[in-house]
All heavy atoms as an XYZ file, in Angstrom:
790
protein
N      20.076    -76.579    -87.937
C      20.232    -76.902    -89.386
C      19.161    -76.251    -90.200
O      18.049    -76.171    -89.812
C      20.097    -78.444    -89.537
C      21.391    -79.171    -89.597
S      21.185    -80.834    -90.105
C      22.146    -81.650    -88.888
N      19.655    -75.916    -91.405
C      18.674    -75.342    -92.328
C      18.085    -76.369    -93.256
O      18.431    -77.613    -93.231
C      19.297    -74.273    -93.190
C      20.412    -74.714    -94.059
O      20.422    -75.892    -94.552
N      21.377    -73.934    -94.291
N      17.054    -76.036    -93.994
C      16.288    -77.105    -94.903
C      17.112    -77.664    -95.900
O      17.005    -78.805    -96.140
C      15.033    -76.435    -95.507
O      15.526    -75.288    -96.275
N      18.220    -76.936    -96.363
C      19.112    -77.558    -97.399
C      19.812    -78.705    -96.781
O      20.050    -79.711    -97.402
C      19.979    -76.420    -97.948
N      20.313    -78.432    -95.490
C      21.158    -79.487    -94.881
C      20.210    -80.756    -94.516
O      20.725    -81.822    -94.693
C      21.745    -78.873    -93.514
N      18.976    -80.519    -94.150
C      18.109    -81.592    -93.864
C      17.868    -82.403    -95.239
O      17.911    -83.674    -95.158
C      16.673    -81.078    -93.436
C      16.670    -80.819    -91.946
C      16.101    -79.544    -91.639
C      17.271    -81.593    -90.936
C      16.056    -79.124    -90.260
C      17.208    -81.241    -89.673
C      16.679    -79.987    -89.309
N      17.694    -81.683    -96.322
C      17.487    -82.301    -97.575
C      18.677    -83.116    -97.938
O      18.566    -84.248    -98.466
C      17.119    -81.299    -98.631
C      16.609    -81.825    -99.940
C      16.201    -80.801   -100.919
O      15.431    -79.860   -100.564
O      16.601    -80.962   -102.118
N      19.774    -82.555    -97.818
C      21.125    -83.219    -98.137
C      21.253    -84.556    -97.380
O      21.683    -85.585    -97.868
C      22.326    -82.261    -97.889
C      23.541    -82.828    -98.454
C      24.669    -81.869    -98.288
C      26.018    -82.396    -98.786
N      27.088    -81.323    -98.729
N      20.787    -84.579    -96.112
C      20.991    -85.672    -95.296
C      19.766    -86.696    -95.482
O      19.741    -87.759    -94.817
C      21.016    -85.219    -93.864
C      22.252    -84.598    -93.411
C      22.110    -84.039    -92.038
C      23.452    -85.411    -93.500
N      18.820    -86.303    -96.226
C      17.651    -87.108    -96.581
C      16.604    -87.100    -95.323
O      15.808    -87.982    -95.206
N      16.693    -86.026    -94.672
C      15.725    -85.885    -93.460
C      14.560    -85.009    -93.831
O      14.713    -83.925    -94.401
C      16.475    -85.159    -92.236
C      17.653    -86.089    -91.754
C      15.545    -84.967    -91.108
C      18.543    -85.358    -90.766
N      13.374    -85.513    -93.579
C      12.228    -84.730    -93.917
C      11.504    -84.296    -92.637
O      11.610    -84.941    -91.589
C      11.227    -85.370    -94.918
C      10.610    -86.506    -94.421
C       9.680    -87.151    -95.513
C       8.833    -88.209    -94.933
N       7.795    -88.700    -95.803
N      10.704    -83.133    -92.697
C       9.971    -82.650    -91.593
C       8.912    -83.724    -91.128
O       8.398    -84.441    -92.009
C       9.313    -81.377    -91.967
N       8.743    -83.855    -89.828
C       7.643    -84.716    -89.416
C       6.265    -84.130    -89.773
O       6.096    -83.063    -89.567
C       7.775    -84.764    -87.916
C       6.673    -85.565    -87.223
C       6.771    -86.997    -87.185
C       5.601    -84.989    -86.600
C       5.705    -87.837    -86.651
C       4.574    -85.746    -86.186
C       4.651    -87.209    -86.102
N       5.468    -85.041    -90.260
C       4.045    -84.734    -90.580
C       3.261    -85.770    -90.001
O       3.086    -86.970    -90.416
C       3.918    -84.837    -92.111
C       2.577    -84.286    -92.576
O       1.745    -83.964    -91.689
O       2.303    -84.298    -93.805
N       2.565    -85.317    -88.938
C       1.565    -86.292    -88.152
C       0.564    -86.916    -89.106
O       0.168    -88.106    -88.894
C       0.822    -85.513    -87.092
N       0.151    -86.209    -90.170
C      -0.915    -86.802    -91.089
C      -0.458    -88.103    -91.637
O      -1.314    -88.953    -92.037
C      -1.157    -85.753    -92.191
N       0.831    -88.358    -91.855
C       1.284    -89.574    -92.393
C       1.066    -90.795    -91.522
O       1.178    -91.938    -91.966
C       2.808    -89.467    -92.692
C       3.136    -88.431    -93.819
C       4.638    -88.357    -94.050
O       5.372    -89.180    -93.703
O       4.962    -87.262    -94.717
N       0.801    -90.515    -90.311
C       0.573    -91.576    -89.286
C      -0.778    -91.814    -88.813
O      -1.062    -92.570    -87.932
C       1.543    -91.302    -88.047
C       2.928    -91.266    -88.523
C       3.631    -90.044    -88.825
C       3.819    -92.451    -88.657
C       4.797    -89.941    -89.250
C       5.064    -92.362    -89.056
C       5.630    -91.060    -89.345
O       6.937    -90.999    -89.864
N      -1.758    -91.129    -89.349
C      -3.138    -91.126    -88.855
C      -3.913    -92.022    -89.863
O      -4.592    -91.513    -90.736
C      -3.669    -89.760    -88.793
C      -2.884    -88.804    -87.779
C      -3.385    -87.401    -87.946
C      -3.046    -89.245    -86.399
N      -3.934    -93.272    -89.632
C      -4.552    -94.253    -90.564
C      -5.905    -94.685    -90.157
O      -6.663    -95.094    -90.979
C      -3.631    -95.445    -90.655
C      -2.267    -95.160    -91.090
N      -1.878    -94.606    -92.372
C      -1.040    -95.215    -90.452
C      -0.656    -94.432    -92.411
N      -0.045    -94.795    -91.341
N      -6.295    -94.666    -88.900
C      -7.531    -95.111    -88.492
C      -8.323    -94.166    -87.672
O      -7.639    -93.147    -87.200
C      -7.400    -96.392    -87.492
O      -6.783    -96.143    -86.317
N      -9.586    -94.433    -87.442
C     -10.375    -93.497    -86.530
C      -9.752    -93.521    -85.163
O      -9.708    -92.447    -84.565
C     -11.813    -94.058    -86.509
C     -12.545    -93.818    -87.791
O     -12.077    -93.030    -88.714
O     -13.679    -94.412    -87.855
N      -9.275    -94.641    -84.686
C      -8.727    -94.745    -83.348
C      -7.419    -93.919    -83.353
O      -7.243    -93.220    -82.184
C      -8.379    -96.214    -83.036
C      -9.625    -96.983    -82.732
C     -10.372    -97.497    -84.077
O      -9.800    -97.321    -85.181
O     -11.523    -97.829    -83.977
N      -6.569    -93.950    -84.344
C      -5.433    -93.073    -84.343
C      -5.750    -91.637    -84.313
O      -5.133    -90.879    -83.436
C      -4.623    -93.305    -85.629
C      -3.997    -94.696    -85.866
O      -3.820    -95.371    -84.837
O      -3.673    -94.966    -87.013
N      -6.742    -91.140    -84.993
C      -7.219    -89.826    -84.967
C      -7.727    -89.403    -83.646
O      -7.397    -88.315    -83.109
C      -8.193    -89.595    -86.074
S      -7.511    -89.835    -87.771
N      -8.642    -90.265    -83.107
C      -9.182    -89.841    -81.748
C      -8.073    -89.888    -80.699
O      -8.142    -88.935    -79.805
C     -10.197    -90.891    -81.441
N      -7.105    -90.800    -80.684
C      -6.054    -90.748    -79.707
C      -5.144    -89.496    -79.866
O      -4.707    -89.013    -78.903
C      -5.199    -92.021    -79.896
N      -4.894    -89.129    -81.069
C      -4.084    -87.945    -81.435
C      -4.742    -86.684    -80.825
O      -4.087    -85.906    -80.044
C      -3.879    -87.808    -82.833
C      -3.074    -86.686    -83.374
C      -1.876    -86.233    -82.678
C      -3.415    -85.897    -84.435
C      -1.075    -85.180    -83.162
C      -2.648    -84.892    -84.879
C      -1.450    -84.505    -84.295
O      -0.756    -83.431    -84.699
N      -6.104    -86.538    -81.169
C      -6.786    -85.329    -80.586
C      -6.791    -85.404    -78.950
O      -6.623    -84.327    -78.311
C      -8.201    -85.235    -81.034
C      -8.270    -84.739    -82.495
C      -9.787    -84.750    -82.877
C      -7.782    -83.233    -82.524
N      -7.123    -86.556    -78.445
C      -7.145    -86.746    -76.970
C      -5.855    -86.427    -76.386
O      -5.859    -85.685    -75.305
C      -7.570    -88.131    -76.696
C      -7.880    -88.254    -75.188
C      -9.056    -87.459    -74.728
O     -10.046    -87.328    -75.388
N      -8.936    -86.874    -73.508
N      -4.688    -86.822    -76.952
C      -3.426    -86.565    -76.455
C      -3.169    -85.098    -76.431
O      -2.591    -84.557    -75.478
C      -2.305    -87.329    -77.244
N      -3.513    -84.395    -77.478
C      -3.347    -82.882    -77.535
C      -4.102    -82.320    -76.408
O      -3.603    -81.267    -75.763
C      -3.810    -82.390    -78.890
S      -2.735    -82.860    -80.227
N      -5.336    -82.729    -76.304
C      -6.165    -82.103    -75.110
C      -5.613    -82.430    -73.730
O      -5.543    -81.440    -72.889
C      -7.544    -82.692    -75.248
C      -8.457    -82.057    -76.317
C      -9.750    -82.790    -76.451
C      -8.682    -80.565    -76.235
N      -5.116    -83.477    -73.559
C      -4.472    -83.924    -72.284
C      -3.204    -83.146    -72.064
O      -2.873    -82.742    -71.014
C      -4.321    -85.386    -72.079
C      -5.633    -86.202    -72.029
C      -5.502    -87.620    -72.183
O      -4.354    -88.185    -72.236
O      -6.599    -88.348    -72.130
N      -2.378    -83.101    -73.069
C      -1.033    -82.514    -73.019
C      -1.125    -80.949    -72.686
O      -0.489    -80.435    -71.800
C      -0.263    -82.695    -74.307
C       1.189    -82.676    -74.094
C       1.818    -83.668    -73.222
O       1.316    -84.802    -73.179
N       2.958    -83.411    -72.671
N      -2.078    -80.273    -73.359
C      -2.171    -78.854    -73.294
C      -3.723    -78.462    -73.410
O      -4.078    -78.007    -74.443
C      -1.426    -78.143    -74.402
C       0.171    -78.343    -74.234
C       0.936    -77.307    -75.151
O       0.542    -76.234    -75.267
O       1.876    -77.934    -75.743
N      -4.402    -78.686    -72.283
C      -5.813    -78.462    -72.326
C      -6.269    -77.056    -72.666
O      -7.419    -76.819    -73.098
C      -6.371    -78.828    -70.953
C      -5.113    -78.879    -70.120
C      -3.952    -79.057    -70.938
N      -5.422    -76.041    -72.501
C      -5.823    -74.638    -72.757
C      -5.335    -74.087    -74.111
O      -5.438    -72.961    -74.421
C      -5.373    -73.836    -71.576
C      -5.982    -74.053    -70.297
O      -7.197    -74.514    -70.339
O      -5.397    -73.876    -69.254
N      -4.732    -75.016    -74.933
C      -4.104    -74.636    -76.115
C      -5.017    -74.931    -77.309
O      -4.908    -75.984    -77.909
C      -2.693    -75.362    -76.282
C      -1.977    -74.815    -77.377
O      -2.483    -74.156    -78.351
N      -0.615    -75.074    -77.445
N      -5.925    -74.034    -77.582
C      -6.839    -74.137    -78.767
C      -6.123    -74.288    -80.097
O      -6.526    -75.017    -81.029
C      -7.786    -73.065    -78.811
N      -5.041    -73.562    -80.338
C      -4.210    -73.744    -81.509
C      -3.749    -75.077    -81.649
O      -3.676    -75.570    -82.850
C      -3.129    -72.735    -81.486
N      -3.270    -75.837    -80.679
C      -2.767    -77.144    -80.797
C      -3.882    -78.094    -81.226
O      -3.692    -78.796    -82.209
C      -2.132    -77.561    -79.472
C      -1.597    -79.067    -79.519
C      -0.562    -79.218    -80.470
C      -1.228    -79.416    -78.095
N      -5.059    -77.954    -80.654
C      -6.229    -78.768    -81.031
C      -6.557    -78.493    -82.502
O      -6.753    -79.388    -83.291
C      -7.404    -78.450    -80.146
C      -8.614    -79.308    -80.390
C      -8.748    -80.567    -79.893
C      -9.650    -78.806    -81.238
C      -9.791    -81.372    -80.267
C     -10.751    -79.588    -81.615
C     -10.820    -80.833    -81.058
N      -6.595    -77.256    -82.927
C      -6.899    -76.865    -84.253
C      -5.964    -77.407    -85.230
O      -6.365    -78.031    -86.335
C      -6.978    -75.295    -84.388
O      -8.030    -74.767    -83.547
C      -7.348    -74.852    -85.834
N      -4.639    -77.299    -84.940
C      -3.567    -77.857    -85.721
C      -3.709    -79.365    -85.887
O      -3.510    -79.938    -86.951
C      -2.259    -77.457    -85.251
C      -1.090    -78.215    -85.811
C      -0.664    -77.621    -87.127
C       0.589    -78.122    -87.758
N       0.678    -79.435    -88.190
N      -4.072    -80.151    -84.748
C      -4.164    -81.470    -84.850
C      -5.413    -81.912    -85.761
O      -5.352    -82.802    -86.505
C      -4.413    -82.056    -83.439
N      -6.407    -81.173    -85.567
C      -7.742    -81.412    -86.397
C      -7.306    -81.166    -87.896
O      -7.777    -81.980    -88.748
C      -8.758    -80.509    -85.969
C     -10.173    -80.782    -86.432
C     -10.586    -82.275    -86.058
C     -11.195    -79.853    -85.841
N      -6.477    -80.225    -88.131
C      -6.000    -79.914    -89.506
C      -5.086    -81.160    -89.970
O      -5.202    -81.521    -91.192
N      -4.218    -81.605    -89.200
C      -3.520    -82.863    -89.546
C      -4.415    -83.996    -89.919
O      -4.160    -84.746    -90.928
C      -2.524    -83.246    -88.357
C      -1.428    -82.243    -88.112
O      -1.139    -81.451    -88.938
O      -0.898    -82.294    -86.935
N      -5.382    -84.187    -89.112
C      -6.420    -85.292    -89.372
C      -7.105    -85.058    -90.715
O      -7.213    -85.989    -91.541
C      -7.355    -85.463    -88.251
C      -6.587    -85.966    -86.963
C      -8.435    -86.446    -88.558
C      -7.386    -85.875    -85.734
N      -7.489    -83.817    -90.940
C      -8.257    -83.468    -92.220
C      -7.368    -83.671    -93.390
O      -7.783    -84.226    -94.455
C      -8.617    -81.977    -92.076
N      -6.058    -83.365    -93.231
C      -5.133    -83.658    -94.423
C      -4.967    -85.076    -94.661
O      -4.856    -85.579    -95.729
C      -3.785    -82.904    -94.193
C      -3.823    -81.430    -94.261
C      -2.497    -80.722    -94.276
N      -1.681    -81.064    -93.075
C      -0.696    -81.860    -92.898
N      -0.305    -82.553    -93.958
N      -0.164    -82.067    -91.757
N      -4.846    -85.803    -93.574
C      -4.771    -87.274    -93.658
C      -5.894    -88.002    -94.329
O      -5.746    -88.898    -95.133
C      -4.450    -87.932    -92.261
N      -7.045    -87.360    -94.146
C      -8.307    -87.997    -94.635
C      -8.624    -87.496    -96.090
O      -9.453    -88.084    -96.838
C      -9.468    -87.713    -93.729
C      -9.464    -88.343    -92.342
C      -9.615    -89.767    -92.475
N      -9.544    -90.509    -91.184
C     -10.558    -90.520    -90.298
N     -11.775    -89.972    -90.635
N     -10.423    -91.191    -89.074
N      -8.109    -86.337    -96.415
C      -8.356    -85.767    -97.751
C      -9.173    -84.500    -97.654
O     -10.313    -84.484    -97.290
N      -8.543    -83.320    -97.831
C      -9.164    -82.071    -97.664
C     -10.285    -81.777    -98.743
O     -11.240    -81.192    -98.296
C      -8.118    -80.954    -97.814
C      -8.451    -79.696    -97.012
S      -8.650    -79.846    -95.265
C      -7.020    -79.461    -94.663
N     -10.118    -82.423    -99.839
C     -11.204    -82.100   -100.978
C     -12.473    -82.792   -100.459
O     -13.517    -82.205   -100.622
C     -10.771    -82.550   -102.198
C      -9.673    -81.602   -102.939
S      -9.294    -82.187   -104.665
C     -10.868    -81.911   -105.427
N     -12.377    -83.993    -99.992
C     -13.590    -84.707    -99.659
C     -14.142    -84.089    -98.398
O     -15.396    -83.985    -98.321
C     -13.233    -86.206    -99.240
C     -14.477    -87.052    -98.968
C     -15.536    -87.131   -100.108
O     -15.192    -87.286   -101.245
N     -16.790    -86.854    -99.758
N     -13.414    -83.695    -97.514
C     -13.836    -82.986    -96.331
C     -14.590    -81.706    -96.668
O     -15.662    -81.382    -96.066
C     -12.672    -82.622    -95.264
C     -13.115    -81.947    -94.032
C     -14.004    -82.866    -93.259
C     -11.816    -81.655    -93.176
N     -14.138    -80.929    -97.625
C     -14.749    -79.859    -98.014
C     -16.157    -80.156    -98.648
O     -17.153    -79.452    -98.254
C     -13.927    -79.086    -99.198
N     -16.237    -81.167    -99.423
C     -17.574    -81.652    -99.888
C     -18.540    -81.958    -98.727
O     -19.666    -81.697    -98.700
C     -17.388    -82.821   -100.906
C     -16.765    -82.458   -102.102
C     -16.606    -83.714   -102.951
C     -15.823    -83.460   -104.292
N     -15.596    -84.678   -105.044
N     -17.902    -82.765    -97.741
C     -18.770    -83.286    -96.749
C     -19.273    -82.194    -95.762
O     -20.285    -82.356    -95.093
C     -18.025    -84.358    -95.930
C     -17.725    -85.499    -96.636
O     -18.457    -85.789    -97.802
O     -16.874    -86.388    -96.290
N     -18.549    -81.097    -95.670
C     -18.897    -80.003    -94.656
C     -19.513    -78.888    -95.335
O     -20.206    -78.118    -94.639
C     -17.560    -79.452    -93.939
O     -16.677    -78.984    -94.937
C     -16.940    -80.515    -93.104
N     -19.449    -78.718    -96.727
C     -19.992    -77.604    -97.412
C     -19.123    -76.409    -97.174
O     -19.521    -75.262    -97.635
N     -17.772    -76.521    -96.763
C     -16.942    -75.477    -96.644
C     -15.906    -75.546    -97.738
O     -15.664    -76.619    -98.330
C     -16.182    -75.564    -95.276
C     -17.123    -75.586    -94.012
C     -16.363    -75.902    -92.759
C     -17.749    -74.226    -93.848
N     -15.224    -74.457    -98.005
C     -14.280    -74.487    -99.126
C     -12.992    -75.126    -98.627
O     -12.628    -75.089    -97.465
C     -13.923    -73.019    -99.665
O     -13.230    -72.359    -98.629
C     -15.093    -72.370   -100.144
N     -12.221    -75.674    -99.598
C     -10.940    -76.351    -99.250
C      -9.985    -75.277    -98.673
O      -9.323    -75.627    -97.728
C     -10.444    -76.991   -100.405
C      -9.223    -77.959   -100.218
C      -8.843    -78.607   -101.556
N      -8.482    -77.783   -102.633
C      -7.235    -77.404   -102.774
N      -6.225    -77.842   -102.020
N      -6.934    -76.665   -103.850
N     -10.019    -74.215    -99.352
C      -9.073    -73.105    -98.886
C      -9.438    -72.660    -97.492
O      -8.575    -72.372    -96.714
C      -9.081    -71.856    -99.922
C      -8.474    -72.237   -101.332
C      -9.580    -73.022   -102.132
O     -10.706    -73.090   -101.845
O      -9.082    -73.635   -103.209
N     -10.709    -72.509    -97.164
C     -11.155    -72.093    -95.942
C     -10.832    -73.079    -94.898
O     -10.436    -72.683    -93.770
N     -10.893    -74.366    -95.226
C     -10.568    -75.339    -94.207
C      -9.016    -75.307    -93.908
O      -8.672    -75.325    -92.828
C     -10.793    -76.777    -94.813
C     -12.383    -77.179    -94.778
C     -12.648    -78.428    -95.512
C     -12.841    -77.293    -93.305
N      -8.241    -75.121    -94.971
C      -6.706    -75.070    -94.815
C      -6.484    -73.856    -93.824
O      -5.706    -73.962    -92.918
C      -6.002    -74.942    -96.115
C      -5.687    -76.209    -96.725
C      -6.229    -76.508    -97.990
C      -4.681    -77.094    -96.186
C      -5.908    -77.815    -98.575
C      -4.405    -78.191    -96.836
C      -4.959    -78.624    -98.013
O      -4.637    -79.839    -98.592
N      -7.085    -72.762    -94.111
C      -6.885    -71.619    -93.273
C      -7.317    -71.700    -91.910
O      -6.615    -71.470    -90.897
C      -7.536    -70.349    -94.003
C      -7.282    -69.034    -93.234
C      -7.983    -67.848    -93.983
C      -7.769    -66.576    -93.220
N      -8.362    -65.528    -93.844
N      -8.597    -72.281    -91.711
C      -9.198    -72.399    -90.322
C      -8.343    -73.440    -89.585
O      -8.302    -73.357    -88.389
C     -10.608    -72.844    -90.443
O     -11.430    -71.909    -90.922
N      -7.861    -74.475    -90.170
C      -7.281    -75.571    -89.442
C      -5.832    -75.513    -89.394
O      -5.039    -76.477    -89.061
C      -7.810    -76.877    -90.047
C      -9.309    -77.109    -90.020
C      -9.669    -78.470    -90.685
C      -9.846    -77.123    -88.573
N      -5.269    -74.277    -89.685
C      -3.742    -74.190    -89.591
C      -3.406    -73.742    -88.204
O      -4.264    -73.416    -87.391
C      -3.375    -73.159    -90.717
O      -3.773    -71.894    -90.125
N      -2.049    -73.623    -87.915
C      -1.715    -73.138    -86.598
C      -2.174    -71.722    -86.328
O      -2.418    -71.360    -85.152
C      -0.149    -73.157    -86.546
C       0.445    -74.663    -86.335
C       1.846    -74.610    -86.118
O       2.303    -74.222    -84.984
O       2.628    -75.003    -86.984
N      -2.359    -70.923    -87.277
C      -2.798    -69.546    -87.038
C      -4.362    -69.472    -87.220
O      -4.865    -68.430    -86.981
C      -2.264    -68.587    -88.184
C      -0.686    -68.411    -88.079
C       0.092    -69.627    -88.633
O      -0.367    -70.282    -89.545
N       1.255    -69.934    -88.131
N      -4.938    -70.555    -87.587
C      -6.422    -70.510    -87.670
C      -7.165    -70.390    -86.373
O      -6.639    -70.725    -85.335
N      -8.410    -69.829    -86.507
C      -9.237    -69.715    -85.332
C     -10.675    -70.018    -85.654
O     -11.419    -69.110    -85.898
C      -9.096    -68.166    -84.789
C      -9.845    -68.101    -83.404
O     -10.073    -69.120    -82.841
N     -10.078    -66.920    -83.009
N     -10.906    -71.345    -85.910
C     -12.188    -71.698    -86.484
C     -13.354    -71.431    -85.519
O     -13.129    -71.570    -84.238
C     -12.067    -73.182    -86.794
C     -11.049    -73.591    -85.872
C     -10.107    -72.542    -85.754
N     -14.539    -71.150    -85.934
C     -15.667    -71.103    -85.067
C     -15.961    -72.461    -84.556
O     -15.602    -73.535    -85.119
C     -16.883    -70.552    -85.817
O     -17.270    -71.479    -86.842
N     -16.826    -72.498    -83.482
C     -17.195    -73.816    -82.911
C     -18.036    -74.599    -83.968
O     -17.923    -75.763    -84.023
C     -17.959    -73.618    -81.604
C     -18.419    -74.827    -80.898
C     -17.309    -75.808    -80.549
C     -19.242    -74.543    -79.634
N     -18.779    -73.803    -84.649
C     -19.609    -74.415    -85.732
C     -18.735    -75.262    -86.845
O     -19.080    -76.272    -87.154
C     -20.505    -73.417    -86.442
O     -21.076    -73.944    -87.661
N     -17.683    -74.531    -87.173
C     -16.645    -75.188    -88.164
C     -16.090    -76.405    -87.553
O     -16.023    -77.507    -88.123
C     -15.653    -74.174    -88.595
O     -16.214    -73.119    -89.290
C     -14.536    -74.851    -89.568
N     -15.727    -76.324    -86.263
C     -15.050    -77.433    -85.561
C     -16.024    -78.620    -85.542
O     -15.709    -79.802    -85.803
C     -14.510    -77.098    -84.196
C     -14.136    -78.435    -83.319
C     -13.385    -76.104    -84.250
N     -17.363    -78.408    -85.196
C     -18.303    -79.372    -85.078
C     -18.626    -79.999    -86.452
O     -18.750    -81.259    -86.528
C     -19.550    -78.820    -84.471
C     -19.406    -78.446    -82.986
S     -20.834    -77.615    -82.249
C     -22.021    -78.937    -82.207
N     -18.742    -79.207    -87.491
C     -18.860    -79.857    -88.882
C     -17.731    -80.644    -89.267
O     -17.911    -81.732    -89.892
C     -19.026    -78.666    -89.900
C     -20.324    -77.924    -89.939
C     -20.230    -76.881    -90.995
C     -21.555    -76.030    -90.878
N     -21.632    -74.905    -91.912
N     -16.562    -80.193    -89.053
C     -15.330    -81.049    -89.379
C     -15.289    -82.286    -88.547
O     -15.067    -83.357    -89.110
C     -14.000    -80.175    -89.125
C     -12.807    -80.988    -89.268
C     -14.015    -79.031    -90.188
N     -15.494    -82.169    -87.265
C     -15.502    -83.361    -86.375
C     -16.524    -84.418    -86.849
O     -16.169    -85.590    -87.046
C     -15.799    -83.026    -84.936
C     -14.673    -82.151    -84.331
S     -13.175    -83.024    -83.742
C     -13.872    -84.080    -82.349
N     -17.838    -83.908    -87.195
C     -18.777    -84.849    -87.663
C     -18.453    -85.478    -89.007
O     -18.512    -86.613    -89.222
C     -20.098    -84.041    -87.699
C     -21.221    -85.018    -88.222
N     -21.904    -85.865    -87.475
C     -21.736    -85.061    -89.524
C     -22.769    -86.406    -88.157
N     -22.729    -85.944    -89.355
N     -17.902    -84.687    -89.831
C     -17.511    -85.151    -91.238
C     -16.346    -86.175    -91.186
O     -16.329    -87.116    -91.892
C     -17.154    -84.032    -92.188
N     -15.513    -86.051    -90.172
C     -14.341    -86.947    -89.975
C     -14.778    -88.207    -89.150
O     -13.926    -89.090    -88.928
C     -13.221    -86.277    -89.206
C     -12.537    -85.152    -90.094
C     -11.548    -84.413    -89.176
C     -11.813    -85.774    -91.300
N     -16.029    -88.212    -88.650
C     -16.484    -89.436    -87.871
C     -15.916    -89.321    -86.439
O     -15.813    -90.434    -85.864
N     -15.690    -88.174    -85.980
C     -15.214    -88.000    -84.560
C     -16.134    -87.255    -83.796
O     -16.990    -86.572    -84.229
C     -13.802    -87.267    -84.635
C     -12.721    -87.977    -85.406
C     -11.622    -86.997    -85.564
C     -12.275    -89.203    -84.703
N     -16.067    -87.436    -82.404
C     -16.984    -86.772    -81.446
C     -16.160    -86.167    -80.368
O     -15.195    -86.613    -80.006
C     -18.018    -87.631    -81.075
C     -17.590    -88.750    -80.169
C     -18.778    -89.667    -79.729
O     -19.892    -89.289    -79.825
N     -18.378    -90.889    -79.207
N     -16.764    -85.127    -79.774
C     -16.184    -84.570    -78.495
C     -17.142    -85.108    -77.361
O     -18.424    -84.987    -77.395
C     -16.241    -83.093    -78.554
C     -15.309    -82.539    -79.676
C     -15.775    -82.465    -77.263
C     -15.399    -81.008    -79.867
N     -16.486    -85.518    -76.388
C     -17.266    -86.065    -75.143
C     -16.888    -84.928    -74.033
O     -15.829    -84.500    -73.812
C     -16.854    -87.388    -74.714
C     -17.324    -88.430    -75.675
C     -16.920    -89.771    -75.254
C     -17.448    -90.823    -76.274
N     -17.203    -92.232    -75.733
N     -17.941    -84.689    -73.275
C     -17.790    -83.691    -72.112
C     -18.010    -84.375    -70.919
O     -18.795    -85.333    -70.649
C     -18.835    -82.613    -72.290
C     -18.682    -81.657    -71.140
C     -18.633    -81.914    -73.661
N     -17.117    -84.057    -69.833
C     -17.240    -84.665    -68.574
C     -16.654    -83.635    -67.621
O     -16.037    -82.660    -67.899
N     -16.800    -83.990    -66.227
C     -16.202    -83.087    -65.222
C     -14.721    -83.128    -65.264
O     -14.100    -84.035    -65.650
C     -16.727    -83.689    -63.919
C     -17.055    -85.104    -64.244
C     -17.351    -85.194    -65.749
N     -14.107    -81.912    -65.002
C     -12.650    -81.776    -65.006
C     -12.118    -82.526    -63.824
O     -12.651    -82.478    -62.725
C     -12.364    -80.277    -64.872
C     -10.854    -79.963    -65.066
C     -10.620    -78.514    -65.087
O     -11.398    -77.716    -64.510
N      -9.511    -78.200    -65.650
N     -11.031    -83.280    -64.198
C     -10.424    -84.096    -63.103
C      -9.583    -83.190    -62.215
O      -8.845    -82.347    -62.701
C      -9.541    -85.186    -63.692
C     -10.250    -86.167    -64.632
C      -9.272    -87.145    -65.273
C     -11.266    -86.862    -63.836
N      -9.635    -83.415    -60.880
C      -8.890    -82.484    -60.050
C      -7.413    -83.108    -59.916
O      -7.150    -84.148    -60.099
C      -9.478    -82.509    -58.628
O      -9.500    -83.789    -58.080
N      -6.482    -82.103    -59.642
C      -5.021    -82.464    -59.619
C      -4.737    -83.165    -58.286
O      -3.674    -83.747    -58.271
C      -4.273    -81.222    -59.803
N      -5.423    -83.043    -57.285
C      -5.100    -83.594    -56.002
C      -6.071    -84.674    -55.582
O      -6.002    -85.639    -55.270
């Protein structure tokens, strides 16, 4: 179906940002992305962007010292933010990354 058909039927595109209301929601969303596709940096970046949009990109820009436009670009599906940017964004959003040994499949 094309977008006109979706609009006519009253169907709108899914936006994860609409469902990320608490810190726990945001952390669970990022964790699920990492567990589902651990080697997919683009998925993690996109999820971080969804959380940033849910929290407010203007405030995030102020809190990180990065531009709003730069954040949108870095945290898009095509974005490739530096680790420094990811860490600034995570900190500003009140989230953390925990490191542990990789679990074996067997």
